[in-house]
C-alpha angles and dihedrals in degrees: 000000000000117000124205114206118194129172144178112201121161096198113087096209094050091043090055092047089053095050091047090052090052090052090048088058091054095255120151119230111236100169134008092274101020134086135175134193148138111284131156122223095269094047093047090052091047092050091049092054091049093048091049090051091048091052092046115170092335119120112266149109125235123182131184119196124186114217126193119225090244092058093041089058088060093059117119109227114174120219112236115220122194 
């Protein structure tokens, strides 16, 4: 199942650490603070725990949303033309 990870972290160092952790888990960046990738329930839970530990007591908000393939196909993704 696809997992959407979004976060809002004011500290630059912590934000970079979170993004690097998402990349390490094979997620693809889709926005500055948003990643998506295929994770099962156990891997999703493990990633969330690692992200929470990485953030520690710093200010921030991290959210993980499981998205089924059926719903993902309904997403509106505009094509950018330059």
